[in-house]
N, C-alpha and C positions, 0 to 999 in steps of 0.2 A: 287736701286740694291745694293747688298752687296758682289758680287763675280765676279772674272774675271780670265784671263790667260795671258801668255806672247804672244808676237806677232808671235812667231815661231810655235805656236800651241801646244807647250809643256805644259803639265799640270802645272799650277801655284799652288797656295795654295789650290784652290778648283777645278782646272782642267777645265776651260772653254776656248775654243780657242779664239785667238785674233780676228779671223774673225767673231766670234759670239758675240763679246763684245757689239757692237752697238745694235744688236737685243735683247740681254739679258738685255741691259740697257733700252730699250724702254719701256715707261710706257703707258699703253693703257686704261685708264679709263677716263671718262669725268665727270665734276662737275661744280658747280657754278663758274664763272670766276669773275674777278675784276669788270665786268660789270653786277652786279646783277640787274635784272629788273623784276618787277611784271607784269605777263601776264594779258591780258584782252581779252574778247571774241570779242571785236570790234577792235582789232589791225589791222591797215592798212597794206597793202602789203609792202609799203616802210619801215614802222616801223619794221615789222618782218624781212625784209631783213637786216636792220641795226643791229638788234639784232643778227641775224645769223652771220653776219660778226664780230661783237664784240666778240661773244663767240668763234668763230674760231681763231681770233687773240689772245685772252686770252689763249686759249689752246696752240697755237703755241709758244707764248712767255714763257709760263710755261715750255714747253718742252725744249726750248733753255736754260732756267735757269737751269733745271735739268742736261742738258748735260754739263753745265759749272761747275758742281760740281762732276766731275768723281772721283771714288775711285780707278779705274785702268785705265791707259792710258787716252784716251780722251772720253771714251764712258760710262763706267760702273758707274752708280750713285746709291747711296743708297736711295735717296728720289726723287720720280717722281711726281712733282706738278700737271701735267695735269690730273691725276686721281681724285685728290681732286677738281680741277676746274670743271671737267665734272660732277661729282656727285652733287656738290653744284648748278651748273647752271641748271641741269635738275630738281632738287628738287624745285628750286624757279620758273624757267620759264616754266617748263613742259617738258615732254618727247618728245613733237613734235619738239623740237629743236635739236634732235639727228643728223640731217644732218650736222650741223656745226661741231660737234665733229668728225664725220666721215671724212669730208674734211680735217680738221686740222690734224687728225691722219695720213691720207694718205700723206699729205705734209711733215710731220715730218719723216715718215718712208721711203719715196722714196729715199732720198740721202744716207741712211745708211743701206738699205736692199740689198740683193744679186740680186734680180730680182724685176721688177714691180709687178709681181704676188705675190711674198712674201710680198711686202709692202702692197698690197691690202688686203691680208688675215690677216696680222697683224693689219691693220686698222679696219677690221671687229671685231676682238677681242677687240681692244681698245674701240670701240663704244658699243659693246654688253655688256661688263662688267658694265659700269656705268648705262646703261639702265636697266639691271637686278637689279642692286643695288637699283636704285630709285623705281622700281616696287615693290621689296620686302619691302622697307621701307614704301612706301605708304600703302601696304597691312596690315602692322602691326600698322598703325596709327601713324607713326613717326611724331614728331613735330620738325620743323627745329630750334625752339628756344632752343632745347636741355636742357629743364628745368625739365626733369624727368629722373629717373634712367633707365627706360625702353627704353628711346630714346638713352641714352648712350650705353646700351647693344646692341640695334639694329644697330647703326652705326658701332660698333666694329665687331660684329659677322656676320651681314648680309651685311652691306655696304662695309666693308673693307676685313675681312678675308674670308668670303664666296664668295662674288661676284667676287673679284679679282682673284680667281682661274680660272675664265673663260679666262681672258686676258692672264694670265700666261700660261695656258695650250695651248691655240691657238698659242701664240707667240713662245713658246718653240718647239712645234711640227712643226711649220713652219720653225724654224731654222734647225731642223733635216731634214725636207723634202727638204730644199734648199741646203743642204750639208754644212751649216755653222758650225754645230757641229755634233758630232757623237751621236749615240744612248746612249752610256754609259754616255755621259755628259748631257743627257736630265734632270735627277732629279736635278742636280746642277743648270742648267740654269733656270729651272722652279722655284726653290726656290729663286734664285736671283730676278727673274722677279716678283714673287708674293710678296716678302717682300717690294720691292720698290714701287709697286702699292698700297699695303695696307697702307704703311706709308704715301704715298701722301694723301690718304683719311683721315687718322687719324690726320694728321698735318694741311693740307691745307683746307679741307672742313669745319671744325669747324670755322676757321678764316673767310672764306668767308660768312658762314651762320650767323656769328655774326654782319656783317656790316649793314644789314637792321634793326637790333635791335636798332641802335642808333637813328633812327627816328620813329620806330614803338612803342617802349617802352618809358616810361617816360624819359624825358631828364635829364641828369646828372646836378646837380648844379656845380658851379665853384669849390667847394672844392673837389668834386668827380673827376672832370677832372684833378685837380692837383694831387690827389692821384693816378689816373690812369697813368699819365705821370711819376710820381715818380716810380711806380711799373715797368713800361717798362724800365726806365733808370737803375733801380737796376738790373732787369733781364738781360738787355744787358751787364751791367758792370760785373755781376757775371759770366755769361757764357763766356764772352770774356776773362776775367782773367783766368777762368778755362780752356779755350781752348788754351791759350798761354803758360801756365806753364806745365811742364812735370809731375806735381803732379796729382794723380787721384782724383781730387776734383770736377768733373762735377756734382756729386750728390748735391752740394750746390745749384744748380739751382732749385731743386724740392721745397724747402720751399718757394722760391720767387713765383714760379708758383702757389703753394697752396695758398699763400697770395692773389694773383690776383684772383683766383677762389673764395676764401672765401669772399673777399670784393666786387668784381665787377662782379662775376659770368662769364658767357660766354664772355661778352664784354671785360672783362679784361684778362681772362685766355687764350682765343684763340690767341690774338696777342702776349702775353708773350711766349706761347708755340711755336708759329711759329718762333719768333726771336731766341729762345733757340735752336731749331732744325736746323735752317739755319746756325747759327754760328758754332754749333757742326759739322754739315756736311762739312762746309768750312774747319774747322780744320782738319777733317779726310781726305778731298781731298788734302790738302796741307801737310799732314803728320806732323803737328806741334802739340805742346802741348802734351797732354797725349797720342796722337796717334803716336808720333815719335818713330820709331824703332819697331813698332808692325808689325806682319805678317798681310797679307791681311785678313785672317780669323779672327784674333783677332780684327782688326779694324772694320770689319763688325759686329761682335757680340757686341762689346762695343758700337758702334754708334747706331745700331738698338735697342739695349737694352735701351740706354739713350733716344732715340727719342720716343720709345714706352712708357717708364715710364713717360716722360714729357707730351705726348699727353693724355694718359689715366688719369693721375693725374689731368690734367687741366679740361677736360670736365666731368669726373666722379664726381669730387668734386664740380664743378660748378653746375651740375645737382642736386646733393644732397642738396646744399645750396638753389638752386632755389625752390626745392620741399619743404624744410623746411619753406622758406619765404612764399611760396604760402599757405602752411598749416596754418602758423601763421596768414596770412591775412584772410584766410577763417574763422579761429577761431575768429578773431577779428570782422569780419562782422557778424558771427553768434551771438556773444555776444551782439553786438549792436542791431541786430534784436530782440534778446530775450529781451533785456532791453526795446526796443520800445514796444514789445508786452505786457510786464509786465506793463508798464506805461499805455498802452491803456486799458488793462484789469482792472487795478486798477481804472482808471477813470470810467469805466463802473460800477464796483462794488460800487464806491463812489456815482455815480448817482443813482444806485439801492437802496443803503442805504438811500440816501436822500429821494427818493420816498417812501421807506418803513416807514421811520420815519414820514414823512408827513401824510401817510395813517393812521399810528397808532394814531397820534395826532387827525386827523379828526374823526376817529372812537371813540376815547375816549371822545372827545368833544360831539359827537352826542349821545353817551350813557348817558353822564351826563345830557345833555339837555332833553332827553326823559325819564330819570329816570330809565333806564334799569340796575339798580345795580345788580339785581339777575342774569340777562343774562351775565353780565361781570364777576361776581363771578364764574358762571358755566364755562365760557370760560377759566378762569384762572385755574380752577380745571382740565379741560380737558388737558390743556397744561402740568400741573404738572404730570398728570397721563401718558400722552404720554412719557414724559421724563423718568418717573420711569420704564415704560415698555420697554424702549430702551435697558436696560441691559438684560442679559440672564434671561429668566423668571424663577421665583421660582416655579410657577405652571402654568398649561395650562388652558386656558379659558374653562368655562362650556358651551358647545354647545349642544343644544337640538337635540336629534336624532343622535348624533355622539359621539363615544367613542374615547378618545385620551390618549396617554401615551408617555412619553419621558424619555430619559436617557442621561447623559453627564458624561464622565470619562476623566479627563485631563491626559496628558502624563507627564507633569512637575509638580510633586506633591509638589515641593518646592514653586512654585508661584501660583499653581492652576489657571493658565492662559494659554489659548491656542487659536488657530485660528479657531477651529471647533465651529459651532454655529447652532442654529435652532430657529424657531419662528412659531407661529400659530397666524394668524391675522383674526379677524372677519370683514368681508367686507360688504359693502352695499348689499341689496337685499338677505340677508341670505347666501351669499357665504362665503367660508372659504379659506383663503390663507395659504399654508404650504410652508415653506422655510427651506432649510438646505444648509450650505456652509462650505467652508474650506479655511482659509487664511494660506498659507504655512508658516511653522515656529511655534515657541513657544515664550512665554514670553510677555512682555508688548507691544511690537510693534505689534505683531499679534493680541493681544486682543484689542488694540486701533483701529486697522483697522477693526476688526470684528464689533465693536460697531458702527462705522461710516457706514459700509455697511448695518447693520441691521436697523439702523435708516432711512437710505435712502430708503431701500426696503419697510418699513412700510409706509413712506410718499408717495411713488409712487404708492403703492398698493391701498391705500385709495383714491388716486386721480383717478386712472384708473386701475382696477384689471387685465387687459389683460396681460398675461405673457410676450409677446414680448415687450410691452410698459414698463413694470416694469423693465425688463432686460436692456432695452436701457437706462433708466434713471440711473440705478445703474452703468452701464458701463461708462456713462459720468462722474459720480462722481469718480470712481476708476481711470479713466484715468488722473484725476487731482491730485490724491494723490501720495505722494512719497513712493509708495509701492514697495519694492525690490523683493517681491515674487508674484506669481500668485494667483488669487482668483477664486475658483470654486463655482458654485451656481446652485441649483436645486429649481425651484419655480413652485408650482402647485396651481390651483384654483379648489375647489371642490364645486359642487352645490348639497346640500343634497336632494333637491326636485326631481332631475333627476338622481342622482348618477353619474353625468358626471364629469370627471376630465380633465382639460386642463393644459398643462405643457410646460415649456421650460427648457432645460438642457444646462448649460454653463460649459462643461468639468467635470461634477460631476458624480460619480457612479450612475447608473440608479436606479429609484425607483423599488420596488418589490411588485407585487400583489400576495397575497396568498389566495387560496380558493379551496375547494373540494380536499384537499390533494395534490395540485400542486402549482407551483409558476411560474410567468412569469415577465420578466423585461420590464419596459416601456422604450424602446430603441430609440424612435423617438425624434424629436425636438432638435437635437444636434447642438452645436456651440462651438467655442473655449472658453477657460476660460475668465472671465471678465478682461478687460483691456489689453489683449494680442494684439489684433488687433486695428488698428486705428479707423475703423468704425465698430461698432458692428452690425452683421447681425443675427437676432434671428427669429426662426420659432416656430410655436405652433403645438402640437399634442393633440388629444383628445381620450378618452376611457370612456366607461360606466362601472362602477364597478358592478360586480354581487352581488346579495343579499347575505349579510354575508361575503363578501370578505374583506380582510385586506390589507391596503396600508402601506408599510414600507419604510421609508426614513432613510439613514444612511450616515456616512462619511467613507473615505477609511481606516481609522484606524481600522475599524471592520474586514475588509476582506484582507487587504494588509499585507504581511509578507515578511521578507528578504528571498531570495532564492526560493520564491514561486510566480508564476505568478499571476497577478490580476484576470485572467480568472478562475484559479482554486479556488481562494477565493470566487468569485461570484457564481460559481457552488455549492460550499459547503454551502454558505448562502442560496441559493435556496432550497437545499435538507433539511437542518436543519429546516428552517422556515416552509416548507411544512409538515415536519414530526411532528411538534408541535401538542399537543392535540387540537382537533377541538373546545372543550369547554373552552379552556384556555382564560382568559381575557388578555387584552393588557399589563397590568403590568407584569403578569407572563411571557408573550411572550418576553418582553424586557429583563427581568432578565435571562430567559433561554438562549437567544442569547449571552448576555454578559458572562455568565458562560461558554458557549461553546467555544467562540472565544478568550476570553482574559485569559492570564496567570496571576494568582494572584500575586500582588506586582511587576508586570513587564508589564507595558503598554507602548509599543514603540511609539504610536501616539495617539493623541486625538481621542475620539470616541463620536459621537453624534447619537442618534436614535430618530425618531418620528414614532409612530404607530397610524394609524387611521382606525376606522371600523364604517361604518354606522350602527346604532342600528336597529335591527329588532323588529317588533311588537311581543309581547308574548301573546299567546292565544287571539288574536284579541284585545288586550288592548294597550293603549299608556300611558306611565308614564314618566313625565318630572319633574325634580327638578333643579332649577338654581337660582342664586341671583336675587332678585326683583329689577332689574335695568332697566331703560328705554331702554338701548341699547340691552337688551336681548329679548324685545318684538318681534322683527322681527324674531328671531330664534324660538320663540314659534309658531308664525303664520306659519312659514315654515314647522316645524315639524308636526303641526296639519293638515295643508293642505295636506302634503304628505300622512299622515296616512289615512285621509278621502278618498283621491283619490285611494289609494291602496285597500281600502275596498269597492270601487264601489259606493260611495255616489255621487249623481248627483251634477253637478257643481253649480246649483242654490242654493241648500241646503248648499254646501260647503262655498260659499261666505257669506251667512247669518250667518252660525255658526261661521265663523272666525270673523265677526264683533262683535257678541255677546261675544264670548270668549275673544276677544281682549279688549273689554270694561271692562270685569271683571278683566283681568290681569292688565290693566292700573290703575284700582282703587286700586289694591294691591300695585303697585309701588308708587302711589301718597299718599295713606292714611295709609297703614298698618304699616309702619315703620317710620313715620314722626318724632316720638319722640326719635328715636334711632340714634346713630352716624353712624352705619353701617347698610346696607340693609340686611334683613333676606332672608329666602328662599321663593320661589314661587313654589308651586306644581300644576301641571296640569295633570289630569287623564281623559282618554276618553275610552268608551267602547260601543260596539254595541250589542244589544240584540233583543229579539223578540219585546220588547216594544219600540224600537227605539234607538236613540242616547242619551247617558248620558255623560255630560262633567262636571268635578268637578274642581273648582279653589279654592285653599286653601292657606292661609298664616298663620304665627305664631306670628303675632304682635297684637297690640291694636289700634283700630280705634278711632279717636276722635268722640265725639257726632255729630250727623247729623247737629245740629244747627251751630256747629263750622266749619264743613266741607263745608257747602253750596252745591249747585249742586242738584243732584237727577235725573238729566236727563239720566244718564247712566243706572239706573235700569229700567226706562221706555223704553229705547231703547232695552235692553235685553228682556223685556217682550213682546215687539212688534215683535221681531224676533224669539223667541223661543216659544214652546208650554207650557213650564213650567219653572219658575225661583224661586228657594228657596234659601234664605240667612239665614245661621245659624251661630250665634256668640257664641263661647265657650271661656272658660278661656285660652285655648291654641291657639286661633286664630279665623279666620272667614272662613266659607266654603260657596261657591256659587255653587248651583247645577243647571245645565242647562239641559233641556230635550226637544227633538224634534223628532217627528215621521218622519222617512225617509225610502225610498225604496232604497235598495242597489242591486248591480249586483253580490254580493258575497254570496254564500250559507252559512248559519250558522249551518247547520246540521253536 
């Protein structure tokens, strides 16, 4: 308490009657006592009784100590230790020990209250305040170690300032009801009561809460014990000297308390703060040192300001240091764990590299033993070709039955490097993979990341074309890359034989399907951008393209503009693409879109476009031209099979025609350009007429003489499957005419 009055009832410095000094001085909160005990569910009755007695005795002794440090007369005290004892006790032992606080509070108040009823009511307030304080602290997750800033804030505002209003209110109102003070003196009495109770929580409770830490936390080494003793001696010496001299130098205690909090946290700061507050309170009670000659009000303000500064400095700084130390320890543990993971992963990679090297050596040895030099050379060529195609393609692959076009416009003209990219991959079974993506940013970093993503996508697509599986593999790669920006990706698989499209979209603008003067976005199969989530979850959507429809893939640089929503840009793209001339080829369509959406000499973001359109048969004929390479034979068979089925040729005839035509095409690949460094063109034409089916396979190379080529079985096979086979060699190449009578389900009229 910090206020009082003279014995005659005349108003003193703050006007509290002498008859009410004792009540105004009484502190009514409970906390951990000097007997801090850990509770147990199996506590016996006798043990519980002993603990109740211990708590009650600690509370009572704390009250007697507080009454021995009066600021006015023999009753008014500015520091009421029982509140801190009660709060600390109930925090550690549990709220079920509140009866000990209630009994002790009643024993303290009976001798100094006007009536037994007033003592009982005051004891209720003394018990209720610490119980509410502990309840609120538990509700907000308070840790009695006081090692977090939130714990320090909680004990100040909930445990001390807030909850102690209960005991102050009940006690002060009881004084008025019992006639000890007048109604006009109620605010003063309540303020005295409240500051004394709150100061008991702020000074005593942290000290009691720190005691279990000496055996719960790591033990101090001898050096730290010596340092702690030195700090306490210095704190005692400084506050004693400051309390005995009339110079206002009490503030010199704060650096010592800060030293204790910084070096020893709560275990050093709480004892130092308690010693400083007790010595200063004794000095104020004896009116010595800096308090000599002060008015009562000045003494109260000076003392309570000093006590509050010491208490708050001690455990706020201790909590801050504890948090920093915990964060440093967590960071150290994380670094150690990361290092262990890196070592483990490095060991795995080393083992994998060892196995890979061993496998390469074994294969090389096997190839040398078997004499497969040609196979090895072909494999080396395929590897070199794959590496070459990992860069942004200079041209798109020639895919029979499918028209393709692409454009790329960089935003950074100085480097010509950006994060937008596209790719078209010829997959097994005649499938076509289309991919378009965007690595946020520009420059070398974005381009380097783009190359790695493209290479990974190609590898995963050739292994398993399924869009979700390819996305999952690329996601695993990106998650391991030091990519500061996000990566969006749209991957589609097109089957020319069925015109079915399967796709998965990882945060990229949706593909656009254009046909019959209208446009529609492929909005399904959505997932977050690559590498954003820990575990990538990807889904697949499908759609069958209409005959003559165009599929358009693009990056956000085409439709996104500052100050304009992306939705408006997408709607405009759909309108402009649908309004393009129906007979326009894909190259013209791409140029039209770039001219429409981009401002000349000012491209804000990279732009990439891929357009794909399944080729339609013209006048019942099929015409194909593509490089005479073995990898293109599957595309020829797929296009020819689709054309035959669309024209109603029976399945039995389809299979035999495919075998014969495939043999003719294979001969072109093997023999027509063997003397050239680069493969020439392979032309395939097919038409249906009244006379049946005509298939023409043409090359523009020079075949070796039959004696040099060997074989001859291919021609016999074609003659066995077809009704007529004619081979015509000209200076410009060789033509193979295949004829077969077929019945179709499509009218030729």
